[in-house]
SEDREN-186387 format. One line per 4 residues: number of its first residue (from 1); their letters; for each residue x, y, z of N, C-alpha, C. Coordinates in nm, 2 decimals, always signed. Example, Ala and Ser with C-alpha at 12.3 -4.5 7.8 and 13.67 -1.06 7.14 Angstrom:
# SEDREN-186387
1) AS) +1.32,-0.57,+0.78,+1.23,-0.45,+0.78,+1.32,-0.33,+0.78; +1.28,-0.22,+0.71,+1.37,-0.11,+0.71,+1.29,+0.00,+0.79
This chain:
# SEDREN-186387
1) MDRL) +1.68,+16.37,-0.94,+1.78,+16.29,-1.00,+1.73,+16.15,-1.02; +1.64,+16.10,-0.94,+1.59,+15.96,-0.96,+1.52,+15.95,-1.09; +1.46,+16.06,-1.14,+1.38,+16.06,-1.27,+1.48,+16.03,-1.38; +1.60,+16.08,-1.37,+1.70,+16.05,-1.48,+1.74,+15.91,-1.48
5) KEKK) +1.74,+15.84,-1.37,+1.78,+15.70,-1.37,+1.68,+15.61,-1.45; +1.56,+15.66,-1.45,+1.45,+15.58,-1.52,+1.46,+15.59,-1.67; +1.53,+15.69,-1.72,+1.53,+15.72,-1.87,+1.63,+15.62,-1.93; +1.59,+15.58,-2.05,+1.68,+15.49,-2.13,+1.75,+15.56,-2.24
9) LFLF) +1.70,+15.68,-2.28,+1.76,+15.75,-2.39,+1.75,+15.90,-2.37; +1.86,+15.97,-2.40,+1.86,+16.11,-2.40,+1.90,+16.16,-2.53; +1.83,+16.26,-2.58,+1.86,+16.33,-2.71,+1.91,+16.47,-2.68; +2.03,+16.50,-2.73,+2.09,+16.63,-2.71,+2.14,+16.69,-2.84
13) DMDG) +2.09,+16.80,-2.87,+2.13,+16.87,-2.99,+2.25,+16.96,-2.96; +2.37,+16.92,-2.99,+2.49,+16.99,-2.94,+2.53,+17.10,-3.04; +2.48,+17.09,-3.17,+2.52,+17.20,-3.27,+2.45,+17.33,-3.23; +2.53,+17.43,-3.21,+2.48,+17.56,-3.17,+2.49,+17.57,-3.02
17) TLVD) +2.52,+17.47,-2.95,+2.53,+17.47,-2.80,+2.68,+17.45,-2.77; +2.73,+17.33,-2.80,+2.87,+17.30,-2.77,+2.96,+17.32,-2.90; +2.90,+17.31,-3.01,+2.97,+17.32,-3.14,+2.90,+17.42,-3.22; +2.98,+17.52,-3.28,+2.92,+17.62,-3.37,+2.96,+17.59,-3.51
21) SMGH) +2.88,+17.53,-3.59,+2.91,+17.49,-3.72,+2.88,+17.59,-3.83; +2.82,+17.70,-3.80,+2.77,+17.80,-3.90,+2.88,+17.84,-3.99; +3.00,+17.87,-3.93,+3.11,+17.91,-4.02,+3.15,+17.80,-4.12; +3.14,+17.68,-4.08,+3.17,+17.57,-4.18,+3.06,+17.56,-4.28
25) WKHL) +2.93,+17.57,-4.24,+2.82,+17.56,-4.34,+2.83,+17.68,-4.44; +2.87,+17.80,-4.40,+2.88,+17.91,-4.49,+3.00,+17.89,-4.59; +3.10,+17.82,-4.55,+3.21,+17.79,-4.64,+3.20,+17.66,-4.72; +3.11,+17.58,-4.68,+3.09,+17.45,-4.74,+3.06,+17.45,-4.89
29) EYEF) +2.97,+17.54,-4.93,+2.94,+17.55,-5.07,+3.06,+17.59,-5.15; +3.14,+17.68,-5.10,+3.26,+17.72,-5.17,+3.36,+17.60,-5.19; +3.38,+17.53,-5.08,+3.47,+17.42,-5.07,+3.42,+17.31,-5.17; +3.29,+17.28,-5.17,+3.23,+17.18,-5.26,+3.25,+17.22,-5.41
33) LEAK) +3.22,+17.34,-5.44,+3.23,+17.39,-5.58,+3.37,+17.39,-5.63; +3.46,+17.43,-5.54,+3.60,+17.44,-5.57,+3.66,+17.30,-5.60; +3.61,+17.20,-5.52,+3.65,+17.06,-5.54,+3.60,+17.01,-5.67; +3.49,+17.06,-5.72,+3.43,+17.02,-5.85,+3.49,+17.10,-5.97
37) GVTD) +3.58,+17.19,-5.94,+3.65,+17.26,-6.05,+3.57,+17.39,-6.10; +3.47,+17.43,-6.02,+3.40,+17.55,-6.06,+3.49,+17.67,-6.03; +3.50,+17.77,-6.13,+3.59,+17.88,-6.11,+3.51,+18.01,-6.07; +3.39,+18.03,-6.12,+3.31,+18.15,-6.09,+3.23,+18.13,-5.96
41) IDEV) +3.29,+18.09,-5.86,+3.22,+18.05,-5.73,+3.14,+18.16,-5.67; +3.19,+18.28,-5.66,+3.12,+18.39,-5.60,+2.99,+18.42,-5.67; +2.99,+18.41,-5.80,+2.87,+18.43,-5.88,+2.77,+18.32,-5.85; +2.81,+18.20,-5.85,+2.73,+18.09,-5.82,+2.67,+18.09,-5.68
45) LKDI) +2.74,+18.13,-5.58,+2.69,+18.15,-5.45,+2.58,+18.25,-5.44; +2.59,+18.36,-5.52,+2.48,+18.45,-5.52,+2.36,+18.39,-5.58; +2.37,+18.31,-5.68,+2.26,+18.24,-5.75,+2.19,+18.15,-5.65; +2.26,+18.08,-5.56,+2.20,+17.98,-5.48,+2.17,+18.02,-5.34
49) QHMT) +2.20,+18.14,-5.31,+2.19,+18.19,-5.16,+2.05,+18.16,-5.10; +1.95,+18.16,-5.17,+1.81,+18.14,-5.11,+1.76,+18.00,-5.15; +1.84,+17.91,-5.20,+1.79,+17.78,-5.24,+1.81,+17.68,-5.12; +1.73,+17.58,-5.12,+1.76,+17.46,-5.03,+1.87,+17.38,-5.09
53) IPAA) +1.93,+17.30,-5.01,+2.04,+17.21,-5.06,+1.99,+17.13,-5.18; +1.88,+17.06,-5.18,+1.84,+16.98,-5.30,+1.82,+17.07,-5.42; +1.77,+17.19,-5.40,+1.75,+17.28,-5.52,+1.88,+17.33,-5.57; +1.98,+17.35,-5.48,+2.11,+17.39,-5.53,+2.18,+17.28,-5.60
57) MEYF) +2.16,+17.16,-5.56,+2.22,+17.04,-5.62,+2.16,+17.02,-5.76; +2.03,+17.04,-5.78,+1.97,+17.04,-5.91,+2.02,+17.15,-6.00; +2.04,+17.26,-5.94,+2.10,+17.38,-6.02,+2.24,+17.34,-6.07; +2.32,+17.28,-5.98,+2.46,+17.24,-6.02,+2.46,+17.14,-6.13
61) IDRF) +2.37,+17.04,-6.12,+2.36,+16.94,-6.22,+2.32,+17.00,-6.36; +2.22,+17.09,-6.35,+2.18,+17.16,-6.48,+2.29,+17.25,-6.53; +2.35,+17.33,-6.45,+2.44,+17.43,-6.50,+2.58,+17.38,-6.53; +2.63,+17.29,-6.44,+2.77,+17.24,-6.46,+2.78,+17.09,-6.50
65) HFEG) +2.66,+17.03,-6.52,+2.66,+16.89,-6.57,+2.73,+16.80,-6.47; +2.72,+16.82,-6.34,+2.78,+16.74,-6.24,+2.72,+16.60,-6.26; +2.81,+16.50,-6.25,+2.76,+16.36,-6.25,+2.70,+16.32,-6.12; +2.59,+16.24,-6.12,+2.53,+16.20,-6.00,+2.39,+16.26,-5.99
69) TVES) +2.32,+16.22,-5.88,+2.18,+16.26,-5.86,+2.19,+16.37,-5.75; +2.07,+16.43,-5.73,+2.06,+16.53,-5.62,+2.10,+16.46,-5.49; +2.05,+16.34,-5.47,+2.08,+16.27,-5.35,+2.22,+16.23,-5.33; +2.29,+16.19,-5.44,+2.43,+16.15,-5.43,+2.52,+16.27,-5.40
73) LTDE) +2.48,+16.39,-5.47,+2.56,+16.51,-5.45,+2.54,+16.56,-5.31; +2.42,+16.55,-5.26,+2.39,+16.59,-5.12,+2.46,+16.51,-5.02; +2.47,+16.38,-5.05,+2.55,+16.29,-4.96,+2.70,+16.33,-4.96; +2.75,+16.37,-5.08,+2.89,+16.41,-5.09,+2.91,+16.54,-5.01
77) LNAM) +2.82,+16.63,-5.02,+2.82,+16.76,-4.94,+2.82,+16.73,-4.79; +2.73,+16.64,-4.75,+2.72,+16.61,-4.61,+2.84,+16.54,-4.56; +2.91,+16.46,-4.64,+3.03,+16.39,-4.60,+3.14,+16.49,-4.58; +3.14,+16.60,-4.67,+3.24,+16.70,-4.65,+3.22,+16.78,-4.52
81) MAAH) +3.09,+16.80,-4.49,+3.06,+16.87,-4.37,+3.10,+16.78,-4.24; +3.07,+16.65,-4.25,+3.10,+16.56,-4.14,+3.25,+16.57,-4.11; +3.33,+16.59,-4.21,+3.48,+16.60,-4.18,+3.52,+16.72,-4.09; +3.43,+16.82,-4.09,+3.46,+16.94,-4.00,+3.42,+16.92,-3.86
85) Y) +3.34,+16.81,-3.83,+3.29,+16.79,-3.69,+3.39,+16.72,-3.61
């Protein structure tokens, strides 16, 4: 226990341990696309299922002409996720 008193910082990854966010991540793309007015969401989710988030954002910009950059749309998606925590 004395070793713990010497430490100045502890890093703890609680996601997956205390909080299970997988359900939210799985629904997040649907929520994001719905908020953007996309109607054929199930089809789009099939198209992006193996993409990284930046690749999916690029796809959305190309297909739906979303305004913003890959970075700004990713920030928007992350803000939506943060609301679930």
